[in-house]
Residue, then its C-alpha position, 0 to 999 in steps of 0.5 A: m360457573k354450575r351450569y359452565t362445569l355441566h356443559i365440561t361434563l356432559l361434553l367430555m362424556m361424549f367425547y369419553s364415549l367416542t374414544f374409550f370405553g371400559q373394558s374388564a381387565p385380565f387383572s389388575m394391580k395395586i401400588e403400595p409404599m414402603s420406606i427403609a431407613g437411611l435409604g437415598g434415592i437413585q435414578s437411571y441405574a442397573f440391578g442385579q438380584h440373589d436370594g430376594k435382595w438386591l444390588i444396585i450399581g451406578g445412576r444418578l443421585d439428584g434429579l432430572h438433568q439440567r439445561q446448562p452444559f456446566a450443571s447438566f451431569d454433574a459428577s456430584g451427582n454420581n452414585n459412587q457407592i455400591i448399594v444392597i437392599d432387603p426389602i423384606a428386611q428392611q435394611k440396607w448396606s453400602a460401600s465405596i466403588n473407590t476401591l475398585p481399579t479406576n477403569i471399573k469405578e468410573q464406568l460403574s459410576a456411569t447413568n444409563m447404562e444397559f445391563y441384564q443379569s444371567g445367572q450369578y453374573l450381571y453384565v454392565i455396558g456403556g453408560y455415560g458420565y464424568s471421566a476423571t481420565a478422559g477429563d470429559h464426560i464420556t460414554y463408557s466402552g466396557l462391559v462389566a462382570i459382577d458376581v452378584p451374590a458373592t458382592i451382596n455377601a461381601i459388602i453386607t459382611s463388610n469383605s472385600f468385593t473387587s475380585f467379583f469384578r472384571q471388565i472388558n471392551d469393545s467399542k461397540f459397547t460405547v453405548t448409553g440410553g439403549r437396552l440390553e436383554k436378551i433372546n435364548n443365549t444371543y444377546y441384544l444390545i437395542g438402540g442408544q447412542k453413544f455422547i461426549g461431552r457436555y449436554n448443551p440443549m442448544g445443539p452440539t454446535h454451541g458452547p462447549g459441544f459435543f458429540q452425538e451419535y445414535t447407533n440405529a441398531i440392534r448389535k448381538f452377539i454372544i459373551n462366552d464367560d468361565g468365571t474368569s475370563i470373558t470373550i465376545n463373539h459378535l453376530p450380525s447387526f440390524i442396522d436402520t436409520v429410521t425404525l430404531h434410531r431411538r433412545d431412553y425407551n422401554a424395551t421389554p421381554q415378551i413371549l410371542p403369539s408363536g410361543e418363542e421368546g422375544i422383545t418390543a422396544f416401545s416408544g423412544v426419543f427423538q425422531y428426526d425432524i422434530d423433538l418429540p418421542y415416536l409412537s410405534a414400537v418394535n418386534i424383535d425376535s430370534t430371527n428379525y425384527v419389524l416396525n408395528t404400523s398398526f399400534t400407536q403408543y400415547y403413554n410412557h414414552y420415556h423408560c420406567a418401571n415396567v412388568p411383562i406377565y404372560d398369559a397363555t391360556n389366551n395367548q396374550m401378552h401385557t405389559v404394564f407400565f407406571g408412569g414416569i414422562a409421555q408427551y400424552y395423558d388422560s383428562m377425563g376420557v380425552l387425550v391431550q397433547n403436550n408437545n414439551v412432553p411432562f412427567v406424567k402419572t399414568i399407568a398403562r397396559v399395553t396387551r398384544d393378543a393370540s393374532g398379533l394386535m396389540t391395543e393400550y389401555k389405561l388402568p384406573i389407579q395412577m402414580p400417587e405423584y409424578l413418579g417412574a422416569g428413571a425407575e426399576y421393577i425388581p420381579i420376586e424372584s420366586l414366582a414362575r417366570y419364563k427364561n427371560g423374565v416373563l411373568k407366568l399369569d396362569s402360576i398366580l393362583n392367589d386373589t392377590t400376590l406380591i409380583g416385585y418392587i418399583y424402587g426409585g426414578i425422579n421425583s418432579s415437582a411438577p409436569n413441565i420442569f425441564f426450561i425452568n429447572t435449576g436442580t430443585q424441581s426434581s430429586s431422585s426418589s427413595q420411595i418403593f413400592k410393592v407391586y400386587l396383582i390382583k387376578n380373580t376379584e376385585v378386577g377392574i374396568d381398563q380404559v381402552n384407547t381405542q386411539s391406540t390402533n387406530s389407522l390416523k395415528l394423529q399428532v398434533y403440535p405445538n400443543p400448547n399453541r398461540g397461534v397456528l396449528y399443525l397435523q401430523f397424520n396417517m390415510d390407509k385409504l383416500e376417502t372425505t375426512k373432516l376436520s372438526m373443532y369444539d369449544m368445551y360448551g360442546r359448540l362447534i367452532d370450525t369444521e372442513i373438509l381437508e382436500g389433497l390428502k393422499i396414501g401415507n403421511n399427510y400434514f395440514e396447517k391450520p391458523i387457530r388465531n381468533l380463539e380465546n387464549g387460555l382456553e382448552f378446545i376439542l379437535i376430531l380428526e374422522t373419515s367414514s371408518t375412523k376418528s381421532i380426538q384430543k385436547i389443545i391448549i391455546e396459550p395466554 
């Protein structure tokens, strides 16, 4: 047994040296749990804040949605409270939304709404949930404007807050699972979908059936709000049925290499031809959007808590992601692809340098449990930030600085629970984490994922596997390409030169039937200029 363990350790060290290498980090992160008595769990909510207090709207009180249509997104899991949290005093207050007009209270019980706070107003758009008025699960078409300071004060003092909520309806706001961001004075409603009916993993024509339509769009508009009436000035949208066909992802404000404000949409689901996340990112500026073809994101694919940080001195944009759900995770320096897309503990950073090159790094810390999906990062308001909310790294002078909090999300008992989910395998988390940035001392070593800038963009499926392995990869130029497989002792199991390749996407099928079940193997795809290394699992 000791000899076997030694073989594995040496082999993984060899692969680690090929795939990952350490690099001094520009800063490091620390998370510290804290609790507030009586605070319940919640996930996929909207929030605003004022004077250090948080206003929590919508979301769900249960964990990962169940697969059965009769149980999925059940109304009993709706959050029907407006919650106020003071993380400093460690207090919380709440009030029922039932005093609001029916059209507003129904929308504010939804999940996966898009939201953005501008000044005193929190704008909440769309969302999905059960509407008693419609007698069905719907995607709402409303935009609700919420006076955050007034609502927080009213709930703390047990006074009426109904006059602080206003709503308009617009069919272009019938979106759930997208993200709402802002560049200068223009709002960007990015991606998402319209979903009507009960979720059914068998598809829209099975059982009760449903209607699903991705927006495939970036919808741009200006909100004109005088505090009484709201009007919308819609601007021309970007429509792209390939690049923008994504939902339930992270769209994060950025400072671009030019110094201008921007947004990056990271990953998202689902690809057209397979139920797997996109591994790409879309960069958005005030005039256009572009798919970044030189970067592949392997970690943190679904929406999770994340924090954007800009280093003006070095013109570097950093985005840190905390846990969530991903197709890949790291095992002793080797990427493991799991096409069941499990919950993960990974904390990773994507950094864009002055030339626009984006690279992924795995931090040496991780979430303490399978947490992060559907959580939100809530920043400290008093810290210096750009107009779009990006933290100014150069303004952080202390060695250790509390920069914000992570609250809520889904807490899963195991990586893969979707196919066995009866509602007890996960829950909404009531956990709060303090997020610290460590700048001048104790800065650690982050693992550079060299495959994130690797032109091969290798994907292997299915993984775990029972018989035939399918490879999808990209070729920028035609050159000798070799595929090799090793066991965990470092012994070469198989190798071959791939023929008939072409510039662009390539697909290759490889039988693996004679390998021993229940074991792990290392797959290496390499050319004369680059290589990709992934671990595959043979199911019993």
